[in-house]
C-alpha positions as CSV (number, residue, x, y, z in Angstrom):
1,M,44.0,-32.2,-14.9
2,K,42.4,-32.1,-18.3
3,K,40.3,-29.1,-19.4
4,I,38.1,-28.9,-22.5
5,V,37.0,-25.6,-24.0
6,D,34.9,-24.7,-27.1
7,I,36.5,-21.9,-29.2
8,N,34.7,-20.7,-32.3
9,G,33.6,-24.2,-33.3
10,F,36.7,-26.0,-32.3
11,T,36.9,-28.2,-29.2
12,V,40.3,-27.7,-27.6
13,E,41.7,-30.1,-24.9
14,Y,44.3,-28.9,-22.5
15,K,46.5,-30.8,-20.1
16,E,48.7,-29.0,-17.7
17,G,48.3,-25.8,-19.7
18,Q,49.3,-27.3,-23.0
19,I,46.9,-28.0,-25.9
20,I,47.0,-31.8,-26.4
21,A,44.2,-32.2,-29.0
22,I,41.8,-30.2,-31.1
23,T,38.5,-31.3,-32.7
24,A,37.0,-29.5,-35.7
25,A,33.2,-28.8,-35.9
26,G,32.8,-31.9,-38.2
27,G,34.2,-34.2,-35.5
28,R,37.7,-34.8,-36.8
29,K,40.3,-34.8,-34.0
30,I,44.0,-34.2,-34.2
31,R,46.3,-35.0,-31.3
32,L,49.8,-33.8,-30.3
33,G,52.4,-36.3,-31.5
34,Q,50.1,-37.8,-34.1
35,T,51.5,-38.7,-37.5
36,I,49.5,-37.0,-40.3
37,T,49.6,-37.2,-44.1
38,A,49.5,-34.0,-46.2
39,N,46.9,-34.0,-49.0
40,G,49.0,-31.7,-51.2
41,R,46.7,-28.7,-50.9
42,F,49.2,-26.8,-48.7
43,G,52.3,-27.5,-46.5
44,G,53.7,-30.6,-48.1
45,K,53.6,-32.8,-51.2
46,K,50.6,-35.2,-51.4
47,G,51.3,-38.3,-49.3
48,I,54.2,-36.9,-47.2
49,K,54.0,-37.7,-43.5
50,G,54.7,-35.4,-40.6
51,I,54.4,-35.3,-36.8
52,V,52.1,-32.8,-35.1
53,E,54.5,-30.9,-32.8
54,V,52.3,-27.9,-31.7
55,I,48.6,-27.2,-31.6
56,C,47.7,-23.5,-31.2
57,E,44.6,-21.9,-29.9
58,P,42.3,-21.0,-32.8
59,Y,41.9,-17.2,-33.5
60,S,44.8,-16.2,-31.3
61,G,48.1,-14.7,-32.1
62,G,47.0,-13.7,-35.6
63,R,46.0,-17.3,-36.6
64,T,42.6,-18.3,-37.7
65,S,42.2,-22.1,-38.4
66,D,45.8,-22.8,-39.3
67,V,46.4,-24.1,-35.8
68,I,48.3,-27.4,-36.4
69,D,52.1,-27.1,-36.6
70,V,53.6,-30.1,-38.3
71,Q,57.3,-31.2,-38.7
72,F,57.9,-32.9,-42.0
73,S,61.0,-35.0,-42.5
74,G,63.8,-32.9,-44.0
75,D,62.2,-29.5,-43.1
76,E,63.9,-27.3,-40.6
77,E,60.8,-25.3,-39.7
78,L,57.3,-26.3,-38.7
79,T,54.5,-26.0,-41.2
80,H,51.2,-24.3,-40.1
81,M,48.3,-26.4,-41.4
82,K,44.5,-26.4,-41.3
83,F,42.3,-29.5,-41.0
84,K,41.5,-29.3,-44.7
85,D,45.3,-29.6,-45.5
86,I,45.5,-33.1,-43.9
87,S,44.4,-36.3,-45.5
88,K,41.5,-38.1,-43.8
């Protein structure tokens, strides 16, 4: 069963207790397993691609809007990213 919740301007979609997608106030949506491209602002060189491995609930566990955890090729650890760190 899918559940959709609004959290401080983010729309968060859950399935079986796991966050599967998050949408920012501007309408941009990121999904679990999606390939993203870093824009070079933070978390990776401009143009490097990574896979969204985890989406965290906004404003929980000490996080604000850096809720997208991405695995970049060659990196051992996940990189915490914000929507503004990802190319459109």
